N, C-alpha and C positions, 0 to 999 in steps of 0.2 A: 803962397805963390802955386801954380799949377803945377801938379804932378807931373803932367805928360812932357811940362819944360823943364824938367828939374833933371834930368838924364842926357848924356850924349845924344846930340843930334844924328841924325843916321849920314852915313857918307856922301857925297855928291854922285849921281849917277856915273858920270865919265870916271871915277876912281873904281867904282864896283865894276865896270866893266873891265878895266885895267886889269883888276887883279882876275876878275873869269876868264880873260885872255891869258893870265900868267898861269892860271892852274891848267889850261889847256894845253899849253907847254911844257908844263911839268909833269903832266899823264897824259902824253900824244896817242897812247893806245893802249889795249888790254893786253896784259901778256899770257901767253899761251899755256895753257892749264894742263899737264899734261896727264895727269890721271883722268880728267875730264874728257879727254882726246882719246884715249883708249876706252873709256866709258861708251861714248857715243860710236867710235869704231866698233867694237864687240858686238855692242848691242844692236847697231845699224843691221849686220851680215846675220845677226841672230833672226831678229824681226823677219827679214827678207826670206831667210829660210823657211820661216814658221808661217809666213802668208801661202807660201806656195806648196806647203805640204799638203795643203788640201787639195790642189789640183792635181799631184802627181800619185804614183804608187807608193806606199808606205814606206820609208826607208828608215831605218834602225841607224844607218850612218847621219844622214844629216840632221836627224832628230838630234842624235846623241852632241853632234857638231854644235847645232842651235844651244841646247842646255849647258854645255860646257861653256861656250862663249858669254850667254848670260851670268853665269856663274863668275867669269871674269870681269863681265862688269858691273856686276854690283860689289865685286871687290875694290875694282878702279873708283867706283862712286864712295866707297867708304873713306878709302885714300883722301880724296878731294879734301873731306872735311877738316876744317884746322883741328879741331879736337873728335878723332875718330869715336871717341867713347860715348861721344854725345849724339849716335848715328840714331837712336832709336827714340831718343825724345825729339831728335829732330823729325821725324815721318809724322810724329804727331799733333804736329803745326799745322791744320788748317787751313791755316791764312796763305801759307806760301803757296804759288804756282808749281815749284820746283818739287814740293813734294810730293805729287801726283804723279809725276816722272819717274820719282823712285819706287813710288807704291806699287804702280803698275810695271816697273820692271822686275821687282818681288814677284808679281802675278804671273806675271808671264815665265819666268824663271820656274814657279812651281809647277804651271802647265805644263810647261815642255819636259820636267821631270817626270809627271803622273803620263804623259804622251808615251814616254820612253817604256813607263813600266806597263802598259799597256801592250806595248810592242811585245815586251817580253811575257805576257800572259799574265800578270801579276794584279791586273784591273780588270777582269772579265766582264764582257757587257760597257765599256767606255768607248774601245777602238774607234769606234765611228763619231765620238762627241770630242774625243780630245782633239783633234786638228781643228776644229770649228772654234772651239774655247779659245786656242792660241792663235787662230786666226783671227778674231774679231782683239782678243789684248794685244797683239802686235801694232792693228790698227791704231788702236786708242793709246798704244805706249808710244808709238812715231808721232801720233798728233799733240800728245802731251809735250814731248820733246821740244818741237817748234816752239809751242806756246809758254814753255817755262821760263825763259829768258825776255820777256816783252816788257821789259821795263820800260817807266815814262825819260830816264836817264840816259839810256843805250837807244836811240834813235834807229838805228840800223837793225836793232835785232826786233823792235817793235812792229811787226806785220806779219798778217795772215798767209803769206806767200811761203814762208819758210816750213811749217808743216806739212803742204803739199810737195816741197822740194825733197824732203827728208821721205815721205812716203814713195816715192816713185826712184829713189835712189837704190830705195830697201828692195822694191820690188823687182828692178832691174840685176841687183846682185843674188838674190834669192832664185829668181828664173835663170841665170846664167848657169848656178851651183847645179839647180836641178838637171838642168837641159843636158850638163857634162852627163851626169848619169842616164838620164831618161830622153835621147835625142827625139825632136819632134819636128813634123814641116811647118809648124806656126810660129818656129822660136825669131827668125829673122823680121816677121810681120808685127810682130807683138814688140821686141825691141824698138824696133821703129817709131811706132806710137807712142811708146813710153820716152824714147830719144825727144820726139816733137814738142811733148807735153811739159817734158824737163826744159830743153829750150826756151820753150815760150814762159816758164817761169822764172827761168835765168833772166831773159828780157827784160820783164815785168820787174823783177828784183834792181835791177839794174835802172831801172825806170825811177822806182822808189825812192833807191839812194840819192839821186839826182835832185829830186824833190825836199829831202830831210837831213842830208849829210853829203854835200856835195865835196867835201874835204875828202869823203872815204871814197869817192867815187873816183877823183882825182887821183886816188895812190893806186888804184884799180888801172886805170888808163896810162897814165903816164908818170908815177910815184914808182918807190921803189919794190913795192909790190905787184910789178906787172908781171914780173917771172914768174910769180908764184900765182899769179890768176891767169896765165895762159896756161899754165901746166894743169891747174884744176879745168880749163876750159877741153884740153889737150884730152884727159883720162877721162871726165866726165861726159862730153858730150862728142868730139871729133873722133877721137877711136873708136867709139862704141859704133857711131854711126857707120864708120869705115866697115868695122867688123859685122855690122846687121847688114846692109848693102852687102857684104860678099857673102853671107850666110844663104842669101835667096837665091843663090849659083852653086851651091855646094851641097854635097848630099851629107858628107863625115862633117858632123858641127862640132863634136867632144872639144877639139883642140880650140876653136873660135868661141864657145862657150864658156872657157876656161879663161881664156884671153880677156873675154869681155870682163867676168867676175872680177879677176886682178885688176884690172884696168879702172873698173868701178870704185874698187878698195880704195887704190890712190887716190881717185877722184874724194873720197867722203875724207879721207886724210887733210887733202889741199883744203877744200872746203871748211874743216874746221878750224885749220890754222888760220885761213882768212877772217873767220867767222871773230876772232880776237883781235888779229892785228889791224884789221879796219874799222873795228870800233871806236868811235871820238865820243867817251864820256861826257855828259854836257851837266856843268855845274851850276845852279838854278842861283840867280842872284839874290843875295842877302839885304834887309834892310839895315843893318849894321856895319 
């Protein structure tokens, strides 16, 4: 007898489709991972501070805060693992794109620590180099964060728009905090440009969702995540836009800059929660 006919025959296509739909109903969304939420939040603030440390006078305060937040972010990334003791083994896995996010986080933490030591005079001759190193590592880290979760089974995450969104949001936070300590006349104009770019990327991302994950888009527009989506838009775009326009006509910018930084941080939290809740995992159909 032909061996290929001796085993069980594949299930009919309609049965496999029914099973696929049952799986999607059983796993409607991805749950929010709190350690990963804190990892993204702390590291996003630190990366933004690191980027703008290059364009403002040296500040031991903001460099120290950035370093402390990256240490917290690294700790959160370790607790995110199912088996934290396997952390060192995990970062040696070259095949995983998530590994590069963790590696660059460690490199950025080390660079910020060296930047603090240079501020204290313990690394003479490196004062002018460390901000540049931290600047480039921050950009690479943010890009790696956007690319780390581009899995075929999660279409809402598989887009090159996310690295740009992360980079711009980090820049807004970093600029706002540094402008709180060092007000400058270009603050409002720069923030307006960043908000315009961020608004464009959000629009393109929603259009991307319409093509690849219509159910996720429906949850944003009219589903149970509508209030969370509105909170994200308010804190990430609308309130910063209002503050930036106000800054064009005011001289005292410290309070505006601090308010914008806090609003953007809330926006990052809402963004990361939506990142998980709006995802609809795809289960590939099996032949069996």
